[in-house]
VODO-175949 format. One record per residue: x, y, z of N, C-alpha, C, O in turn; residue in one letter. Coordinates in Angstrom, 2 decimals, always signed. Example, Ala and Ser with C-alpha at 12.3 -4.5 7.8 and 13.67 -1.06 7.14 Angstrom:
! residues 2
{node {+13.19; -5.69; +7.80}; {+12.30; -4.50; +7.80}; {+13.20; -3.30; +7.80}; {+14.24; -3.32; +8.46}; "A"} {node {+12.85; -2.25; +7.08}; {+13.67; -1.06; +7.14}; {+12.90; +0.03; +7.87}; {+13.41; +1.14; +8.04}; "S"} 
END
This chain:
! residues 134
{node {+2.19; +11.79; -10.80}; {+2.98; +10.93; -9.91}; {+4.30; +10.50; -10.56}; {+5.26; +10.26; -9.82}; "M"} {node {+4.42; +10.37; -11.90}; {+5.65; +9.84; -12.48}; {+6.91; +10.66; -12.16}; {+7.99; +10.07; -12.09}; "P"} {node {+6.82; +11.96; -11.97}; {+8.02; +12.76; -11.75}; {+8.66; +12.53; -10.38}; {+9.81; +12.94; -10.18}; "D"} {node {+7.98; +11.91; -9.45}; {+8.61; +11.66; -8.14}; {+8.69; +10.17; -7.84}; {+8.63; +9.75; -6.68}; "D"} {node {+8.83; +9.38; -8.89}; {+8.94; +7.93; -8.71}; {+10.20; +7.57; -7.95}; {+11.22; +8.26; -8.04}; "R"} {node {+10.12; +6.48; -7.20}; {+11.24; +5.99; -6.41}; {+11.74; +4.69; -7.02}; {+10.98; +3.73; -7.18}; "V"} {node {+13.03; +4.67; -7.35}; {+13.64; +3.46; -7.90}; {+14.90; +3.17; -7.09}; {+15.77; +4.03; -6.94}; "A"} {node {+15.00; +1.95; -6.59}; {+16.15; +1.53; -5.80}; {+16.57; +0.14; -6.23}; {+15.79; -0.59; -6.85}; "K"} {node {+17.78; -0.22; -5.91}; {+18.24; -1.57; -6.21}; {+17.62; -2.54; -5.22}; {+17.12; -2.16; -4.17}; "T"} {node {+17.66; -3.80; -5.59}; {+17.16; -4.84; -4.71}; {+17.90; -4.81; -3.37}; {+17.29; -5.00; -2.32}; "D"} {node {+19.18; -4.57; -3.41}; {+19.99; -4.51; -2.18}; {+19.55; -3.35; -1.29}; {+19.50; -3.48; -0.07}; "E"} {node {+19.24; -2.20; -1.91}; {+18.77; -1.04; -1.13}; {+17.43; -1.35; -0.46}; {+17.23; -1.03; +0.71}; "E"} {node {+16.50; -1.97; -1.21}; {+15.21; -2.32; -0.62}; {+15.40; -3.29; +0.55}; {+14.78; -3.13; +1.61}; "W"} {node {+16.25; -4.30; +0.36}; {+16.50; -5.27; +1.44}; {+17.07; -4.61; +2.68}; {+16.73; -5.01; +3.80}; "K"} {node {+17.92; -3.61; +2.50}; {+18.54; -2.92; +3.64}; {+17.55; -2.02; +4.37}; {+17.68; -1.79; +5.57}; "A"} {node {+16.55; -1.49; +3.65}; {+15.62; -0.53; +4.23}; {+14.36; -1.15; +4.82}; {+13.76; -0.58; +5.74}; "E"} {node {+13.94; -2.28; +4.30}; {+12.67; -2.88; +4.71}; {+12.91; -4.08; +5.62}; {+13.95; -4.73; +5.56}; "L"} {node {+11.92; -4.36; +6.48}; {+11.99; -5.59; +7.27}; {+11.90; -6.77; +6.31}; {+11.41; -6.61; +5.19}; "S"} {node {+12.38; -7.94; +6.72}; {+12.29; -9.11; +5.83}; {+10.85; -9.38; +5.36}; {+10.64; -9.71; +4.19}; "P"} {node {+9.88; -9.24; +6.25}; {+8.49; -9.51; +5.85}; {+7.98; -8.43; +4.90}; {+7.30; -8.74; +3.92}; "E"} {node {+8.30; -7.15; +5.17}; {+7.88; -6.07; +4.27}; {+8.53; -6.23; +2.91}; {+7.90; -5.97; +1.88}; "A"} {node {+9.78; -6.65; +2.88}; {+10.47; -6.88; +1.61}; {+9.78; -8.01; +0.83}; {+9.52; -7.87; -0.37}; "Y"} {node {+9.47; -9.11; +1.50}; {+8.83; -10.25; +0.85}; {+7.49; -9.87; +0.25}; {+7.13; -10.34; -0.83}; "A"} {node {+6.74; -9.00; +0.94}; {+5.43; -8.58; +0.44}; {+5.58; -7.53; -0.65}; {+5.06; -7.70; -1.75}; "V"} {node {+6.27; -6.43; -0.35}; {+6.29; -5.29; -1.27}; {+7.13; -5.50; -2.52}; {+6.78; -5.01; -3.59}; "T"} {node {+8.24; -6.22; -2.40}; {+9.14; -6.38; -3.54}; {+8.97; -7.72; -4.25}; {+9.32; -7.85; -5.42}; "R"} {node {+8.43; -8.73; -3.55}; {+8.31; -10.07; -4.13}; {+6.86; -10.51; -4.31}; {+6.61; -11.64; -4.73}; "C"} {node {+5.90; -9.64; -3.99}; {+4.49; -9.97; -4.18}; {+3.92; -10.96; -3.20}; {+2.93; -11.62; -3.49}; "G"} {node {+4.53; -11.06; -2.03}; {+4.05; -12.01; -1.02}; {+2.79; -11.53; -0.33}; {+2.26; -10.46; -0.63}; "G"} {node {+2.32; -12.34; +0.60}; {+1.13; -12.01; +1.39}; {+1.40; -12.39; +2.83}; {+1.85; -13.50; +3.12}; "T"} {node {+1.10; -11.46; +3.74}; {+1.24; -11.79; +5.16}; {+0.10; -12.72; +5.56}; {-0.95; -12.72; +4.93}; "E"} {node {+0.30; -13.49; +6.60}; {-0.77; -14.36; +7.10}; {-1.93; -13.51; +7.60}; {-1.73; -12.46; +8.22}; "R"} {node {-3.13; -13.96; +7.34}; {-4.33; -13.26; +7.80}; {-4.30; -13.05; +9.32}; {-3.81; -13.91; +10.05}; "A"} {node {-4.80; -11.93; +9.76}; {-4.94; -11.57; +11.17}; {-3.60; -11.37; +11.89}; {-3.56; -11.40; +13.12}; "F"} {node {-2.50; -11.17; +11.15}; {-1.20; -10.97; +11.79}; {-0.61; -9.59; +11.54}; {+0.36; -9.22; +12.20}; "T"} {node {-1.16; -8.82; +10.63}; {-0.59; -7.53; +10.25}; {-0.68; -6.49; +11.35}; {-1.54; -6.57; +12.23}; "G"} {node {+0.21; -5.50; +11.29}; {+0.30; -4.50; +12.36}; {-0.85; -3.49; +12.43}; {-1.05; -2.89; +13.48}; "P"} {node {-1.60; -3.28; +11.36}; {-2.62; -2.22; +11.36}; {-4.05; -2.73; +11.33}; {-4.98; -1.95; +11.15}; "W"} {node {-4.23; -4.01; +11.50}; {-5.57; -4.60; +11.38}; {-6.57; -3.92; +12.32}; {-7.71; -3.67; +11.93}; "L"} {node {-6.16; -3.62; +13.54}; {-7.10; -3.05; +14.52}; {-6.88; -1.56; +14.76}; {-7.43; -1.01; +15.72}; "H"} {node {-6.10; -0.90; +13.91}; {-5.85; +0.54; +14.06}; {-7.12; +1.32; +13.77}; {-7.74; +1.15; +12.72}; "E"} {node {-7.51; +2.20; +14.71}; {-8.76; +2.94; +14.54}; {-8.58; +4.46; +14.66}; {-9.55; +5.20; +14.52}; "K"} {node {-7.34; +4.92; +14.91}; {-7.12; +6.36; +15.05}; {-7.22; +7.07; +13.70}; {-6.98; +6.46; +12.65}; "R"} {node {-7.59; +8.36; +13.72}; {-7.56; +9.15; +12.49}; {-6.12; +9.30; +12.01}; {-5.19; +9.37; +12.81}; "P"} {node {-5.95; +9.34; +10.72}; {-4.62; +9.52; +10.16}; {-4.55; +9.00; +8.74}; {-5.57; +8.78; +8.09}; "G"} {node {-3.32; +8.81; +8.27}; {-3.09; +8.34; +6.91}; {-2.26; +7.07; +6.90}; {-1.32; +6.93; +7.68}; "L"} {node {-2.63; +6.16; +6.03}; {-1.83; +4.97; +5.79}; {-0.99; +5.26; +4.55}; {-1.52; +5.67; +3.51}; "F"} {node {+0.31; +5.03; +4.67}; {+1.24; +5.34; +3.59}; {+2.01; +4.08; +3.20}; {+2.03; +3.10; +3.95}; "V"} {node {+2.63; +4.11; +2.04}; {+3.46; +3.00; +1.59}; {+4.67; +2.87; +2.51}; {+5.38; +3.85; +2.74}; "C"} {node {+4.91; +1.68; +3.03}; {+6.04; +1.45; +3.93}; {+7.38; +1.64; +3.21}; {+8.39; +1.94; +3.85}; "V"} {node {+7.39; +1.46; +1.90}; {+8.63; +1.54; +1.15}; {+9.03; +2.96; +0.77}; {+10.22; +3.29; +0.76}; "A"} {node {+8.04; +3.82; +0.47}; {+8.39; +5.16; -0.02}; {+7.64; +6.31; +0.64}; {+7.95; +7.47; +0.38}; "C"} {node {+6.65; +6.01; +1.48}; {+5.91; +7.07; +2.17}; {+4.77; +7.67; +1.37}; {+4.15; +8.63; +1.82}; "G"} {node {+4.49; +7.14; +0.19}; {+3.39; +7.65; -0.63}; {+2.07; +7.52; +0.13}; {+1.76; +6.45; +0.66}; "N"} {node {+1.28; +8.61; +0.19}; {+0.00; +8.59; +0.89}; {-1.01; +7.78; +0.10}; {-1.27; +8.06; -1.07}; "E"} {node {-1.57; +6.75; +0.75}; {-2.45; +5.80; +0.07}; {-3.90; +5.84; +0.55}; {-4.81; +5.97; -0.26}; "L"} {node {-4.12; +5.72; +1.86}; {-5.48; +5.59; +2.39}; {-5.69; +6.49; +3.60}; {-4.84; +6.57; +4.48}; "F"} {node {-6.83; +7.16; +3.63}; {-7.24; +7.91; +4.82}; {-7.88; +6.90; +5.77}; {-8.65; +6.04; +5.35}; "D"} {node {-7.56; +7.01; +7.04}; {-8.12; +6.08; +8.03}; {-9.65; +6.11; +8.04}; {-10.28; +5.13; +8.44}; "A"} {node {-10.24; +7.22; +7.60}; {-11.70; +7.32; +7.57}; {-12.32; +6.34; +6.57}; {-13.52; +6.08; +6.63}; "A"} {node {-11.52; +5.80; +5.64}; {-12.04; +4.85; +4.66}; {-11.77; +3.40; +5.06}; {-12.12; +2.47; +4.33}; "T"} {node {-11.16; +3.20; +6.22}; {-10.86; +1.84; +6.70}; {-12.11; +1.25; +7.35}; {-12.86; +1.94; +8.03}; "K"} {node {-12.33; -0.03; +7.12}; {-13.48; -0.70; +7.74}; {-13.13; -2.14; +8.05}; {-12.15; -2.68; +7.52}; "Y"} {node {-13.91; -2.76; +8.89}; {-13.69; -4.16; +9.28}; {-14.36; -5.06; +8.26}; {-15.59; -5.14; +8.21}; "E"} {node {-13.55; -5.72; +7.44}; {-14.11; -6.58; +6.39}; {-14.24; -8.03; +6.84}; {-14.94; -8.82; +6.22}; "S"} {node {-13.54; -8.37; +7.95}; {-13.55; -9.75; +8.41}; {-12.57; -10.63; +7.65}; {-12.50; -11.84; +7.89}; "G"} {node {-11.81; -10.04; +6.73}; {-10.90; -10.82; +5.88}; {-9.58; -11.17; +6.57}; {-8.90; -12.11; +6.17}; "S"} {node {-9.22; -10.40; +7.60}; {-7.94; -10.62; +8.27}; {-6.85; -9.68; +7.82}; {-5.72; -9.76; +8.30}; "G"} {node {-7.17; -8.79; +6.90}; {-6.22; -7.78; +6.42}; {-6.89; -6.41; +6.51}; {-8.11; -6.31; +6.42}; "W"} {node {-6.09; -5.35; +6.70}; {-6.68; -4.01; +6.70}; {-7.40; -3.76; +5.37}; {-6.86; -4.02; +4.30}; "P"} {node {-8.62; -3.27; +5.47}; {-9.43; -3.04; +4.28}; {-9.93; -1.61; +4.23}; {-10.27; -1.02; +5.25}; "S"} {node {-9.96; -1.07; +3.03}; {-10.36; +0.33; +2.80}; {-11.33; +0.35; +1.63}; {-11.24; -0.50; +0.74}; "F"} {node {-12.27; +1.32; +1.63}; {-13.20; +1.38; +0.50}; {-12.78; +2.39; -0.56}; {-13.42; +2.49; -1.60}; "F"} {node {-11.68; +3.14; -0.30}; {-11.19; +4.06; -1.32}; {-9.76; +4.47; -1.00}; {-9.28; +4.28; +0.11}; "D"} {node {-9.10; +5.04; -2.00}; {-7.74; +5.55; -1.86}; {-7.77; +7.05; -1.67}; {-8.77; +7.70; -1.99}; "V"} {node {-6.69; +7.61; -1.15}; {-6.60; +9.07; -0.98}; {-6.68; +9.75; -2.33}; {-7.36; +10.77; -2.49}; "V"} {node {-5.99; +9.19; -3.32}; {-5.93; +9.75; -4.67}; {-5.78; +8.57; -5.63}; {-4.89; +7.74; -5.45}; "D"} {node {-6.63; +8.49; -6.63}; {-6.59; +7.36; -7.57}; {-5.22; +7.23; -8.25}; {-4.84; +6.13; -8.66}; "R"} {node {-4.48; +8.34; -8.36}; {-3.15; +8.29; -8.98}; {-2.10; +7.67; -8.06}; {-1.00; +7.37; -8.51}; "A"} {node {-2.42; +7.48; -6.79}; {-1.45; +6.95; -5.82}; {-1.28; +5.44; -5.91}; {-0.28; +4.90; -5.46}; "A"} {node {-2.28; +4.77; -6.50}; {-2.27; +3.31; -6.57}; {-2.47; +2.86; -8.02}; {-3.34; +3.37; -8.72}; "V"} {node {-1.66; +1.92; -8.44}; {-1.80; +1.34; -9.77}; {-2.53; +0.01; -9.63}; {-2.19; -0.81; -8.78}; "T"} {node {-3.52; -0.19; -10.47}; {-4.30; -1.43; -10.47}; {-3.99; -2.21; -11.73}; {-3.96; -1.64; -12.83}; "L"} {node {-3.76; -3.52; -11.58}; {-3.50; -4.35; -12.75}; {-4.00; -5.77; -12.51}; {-4.07; -6.23; -11.37}; "K"} {node {-4.33; -6.43; -13.59}; {-4.83; -7.81; -13.49}; {-3.72; -8.73; -12.99}; {-2.58; -8.64; -13.43}; "E"} {node {-4.08; -9.62; -12.08}; {-3.17; -10.61; -11.50}; {-3.81; -11.98; -11.69}; {-4.87; -12.26; -11.13}; "D"} {node {-3.17; -12.82; -12.48}; {-3.71; -14.16; -12.73}; {-2.86; -15.24; -12.05}; {-2.94; -16.42; -12.42}; "T"} {node {-2.06; -14.85; -11.08}; {-1.22; -15.82; -10.38}; {-2.06; -16.74; -9.49}; {-3.20; -16.41; -9.15}; "S"} {node {-1.50; -17.86; -9.12}; {-2.13; -18.82; -8.21}; {-3.46; -19.34; -8.73}; {-4.32; -19.73; -7.94}; "H"} {node {-3.64; -19.34; -10.04}; {-4.86; -19.87; -10.63}; {-6.10; -19.04; -10.37}; {-7.22; -19.52; -10.53}; "G"} {node {-5.90; -17.78; -9.97}; {-7.03; -16.88; -9.69}; {-6.97; -15.67; -10.61}; {-5.92; -15.37; -11.19}; "M"} {node {-8.08; -14.98; -10.73}; {-8.13; -13.73; -11.48}; {-8.49; -12.63; -10.49}; {-9.63; -12.53; -10.03}; "R"} {node {-7.49; -11.79; -10.19}; {-7.70; -10.72; -9.21}; {-7.13; -9.42; -9.76}; {-6.46; -9.40; -10.79}; "R"} {node {-7.41; -8.33; -9.04}; {-6.85; -7.03; -9.37}; {-5.81; -6.70; -8.29}; {-6.14; -6.54; -7.12}; "I"} {node {-4.55; -6.60; -8.72}; {-3.46; -6.27; -7.80}; {-3.36; -4.76; -7.64}; {-3.55; -4.01; -8.59}; "E"} {node {-3.07; -4.32; -6.41}; {-2.84; -2.90; -6.13}; {-1.37; -2.72; -5.78}; {-0.85; -3.39; -4.89}; "A"} {node {-0.70; -1.81; -6.50}; {+0.69; -1.49; -6.21}; {+0.82; +0.00; -6.00}; {-0.02; +0.78; -6.46}; "T"} {node {+1.86; +0.40; -5.30}; {+2.14; +1.81; -5.08}; {+2.57; +2.42; -6.41}; {+3.48; +1.91; -7.06}; "C"} {node {+1.94; +3.50; -6.82}; {+2.27; +4.14; -8.10}; {+3.62; +4.83; -8.06}; {+4.19; +5.15; -9.10}; "A"} {node {+4.13; +5.07; -6.87}; {+5.40; +5.79; -6.74}; {+6.62; +4.86; -6.75}; {+7.66; +5.23; -7.30}; "K"} {node {+6.50; +3.65; -6.17}; {+7.67; +2.76; -6.07}; {+7.38; +1.32; -6.52}; {+8.25; +0.46; -6.42}; "C"} {node {+6.17; +1.06; -7.00}; {+5.77; -0.27; -7.48}; {+5.68; -1.33; -6.39}; {+5.66; -2.52; -6.71}; "D"} {node {+5.62; -0.94; -5.13}; {+5.48; -1.92; -4.05}; {+4.14; -2.64; -4.17}; {+3.10; -2.01; -4.37}; "A"} {node {+4.17; -3.97; -4.03}; {+2.93; -4.74; -3.97}; {+2.25; -4.41; -2.65}; {+2.87; -4.50; -1.59}; "H"} {node {+0.98; -4.02; -2.71}; {+0.22; -3.65; -1.51}; {-0.81; -4.71; -1.14}; {-0.98; -5.03; +0.03}; "L"} {node {-1.48; -5.25; -2.14}; {-2.54; -6.22; -1.89}; {-3.41; -6.34; -3.12}; {-2.92; -6.21; -4.25}; "G"} {node {-4.70; -6.59; -2.92}; {-5.63; -6.77; -4.02}; {-6.92; -5.99; -3.77}; {-7.23; -5.62; -2.63}; "H"} {node {-7.65; -5.74; -4.84}; {-8.91; -5.00; -4.77}; {-10.03; -5.93; -5.22}; {-9.93; -6.60; -6.25}; "V"} {node {-11.10; -5.94; -4.44}; {-12.24; -6.81; -4.74}; {-13.52; -5.97; -4.83}; {-13.62; -4.93; -4.17}; "F"} {node {-14.49; -6.40; -5.64}; {-15.72; -5.63; -5.82}; {-16.80; -5.96; -4.78}; {-17.99; -5.98; -5.11}; "P"} {node {-16.40; -6.21; -3.53}; {-17.38; -6.59; -2.51}; {-17.33; -5.66; -1.29}; {-17.67; -6.07; -0.18}; "D"} {node {-16.91; -4.43; -1.50}; {-16.79; -3.48; -0.39}; {-18.06; -2.68; -0.17}; {-19.04; -2.84; -0.90}; "G"} {node {-18.05; -1.83; +0.83}; {-19.22; -1.02; +1.16}; {-19.38; +0.20; +0.25}; {-18.49; +0.52; -0.53}; "P"} {node {-20.51; +0.86; +0.37}; {-20.74; +2.13; -0.32}; {-19.76; +3.15; +0.27}; {-19.36; +2.98; +1.42}; "A"} {node {-19.37; +4.13; -0.42}; {-19.91; +4.55; -1.72}; {-19.22; +3.93; -2.92}; {-19.73; +4.07; -4.03}; "P"} {node {-18.10; +3.25; -2.76}; {-17.37; +2.73; -3.93}; {-17.71; +1.29; -4.27}; {-17.60; +0.90; -5.44}; "T"} {node {-18.11; +0.49; -3.29}; {-18.34; -0.93; -3.51}; {-17.05; -1.71; -3.65}; {-17.08; -2.88; -4.03}; "G"} {node {-15.91; -1.08; -3.33}; {-14.61; -1.73; -3.45}; {-14.03; -2.08; -2.09}; {-14.31; -1.43; -1.09}; "L"} {node {-13.23; -3.14; -2.08}; {-12.48; -3.52; -0.88}; {-11.00; -3.58; -1.26}; {-10.55; -4.53; -1.90}; "R"} {node {-10.27; -2.56; -0.86}; {-8.83; -2.56; -1.02}; {-8.29; -3.37; +0.15}; {-8.16; -2.86; +1.26}; "F"} {node {-7.97; -4.62; -0.11}; {-7.53; -5.58; +0.91}; {-5.99; -5.55; +0.91}; {-5.35; -6.13; +0.04}; "C"} {node {-5.42; -4.86; +1.90}; {-3.99; -4.56; +1.89}; {-3.21; -5.37; +2.92}; {-3.74; -5.72; +3.97}; "M"} {node {-1.98; -5.66; +2.61}; {-1.07; -6.27; +3.57}; {-0.63; -5.20; +4.56}; {-0.15; -4.14; +4.15}; "N"} {node {-0.80; -5.46; +5.84}; {-0.42; -4.47; +6.85}; {+1.06; -4.12; +6.83}; {+1.42; -2.97; +7.09}; "G"} {node {+1.93; -5.09; +6.51}; {+3.37; -4.81; +6.48}; {+3.76; -3.96; +5.28}; {+4.89; -3.47; +5.22}; "V"} {node {+2.86; -3.79; +4.32}; {+3.13; -2.92; +3.17}; {+2.78; -1.47; +3.50}; {+3.05; -0.56; +2.71}; "A"} {node {+2.19; -1.26; +4.68}; {+1.73; +0.07; +5.07}; {+2.44; +0.58; +6.31}; {+2.92; -0.20; +7.13}; "L"} {node {+2.50; +1.89; +6.42}; {+2.90; +2.54; +7.66}; {+1.75; +3.47; +8.00}; {+0.93; +3.78; +7.13}; "D"} {node {+1.67; +3.90; +9.25}; {+0.55; +4.74; +9.68}; {+1.08; +6.05; +10.24}; {+1.99; +6.07; +11.06}; "F"} {node {+0.48; +7.13; +9.79}; {+0.80; +8.47; +10.30}; {-0.45; +9.00; +11.00}; {-1.40; +9.41; +10.34}; "R"} {node {-0.45; +8.99; +12.34}; {-1.62; +9.49; +13.06}; {-1.86; +10.97; +12.76}; {-0.92; +11.74; +12.53}; "P"} {node {-3.13; +11.36; +12.76}; {-3.47; +12.77; +12.56}; {-2.96; +13.56; +13.75}; {-2.99; +13.09; +14.89}; "A"} {node {-2.50; +14.76; +13.48}; {-2.00; +15.63; +14.58}; {-3.18; +16.26; +15.29}; {-4.22; +16.54; +14.70}; "E"} {node {-2.99; +16.48; +16.58}; {-4.01; +17.15; +17.35}; {-4.67; +16.28; +18.25}; {-5.57; +16.70; +18.97}; "G"} 
END
């Protein structure tokens, strides 16, 4: 993944992203629960990074977690997402960022369904959706 990394200036990101997507992906913000655009999306397809188009999640791994954010039990490719410890806000969590452009996506929790037991709890505004063709 490193050879196709995306690097842009803050001004370029601001010009390309919606204000809410910029606040989440570039500043580590969080959208309000139950307000994101993909929470109820059920069509087959791929969820990609809104900032760079990196393929992140297959819709087949999306499930209803009840958390208020789109949740997935696995990524398309482990190299597509970078995981790192986040100790902000007095909590200890695992942050998920796009490995291609460093966009903040959300957090990963160990309370998801089989087969991984993980819940990739993502901000909907950090994602775009590409419906499957056909």
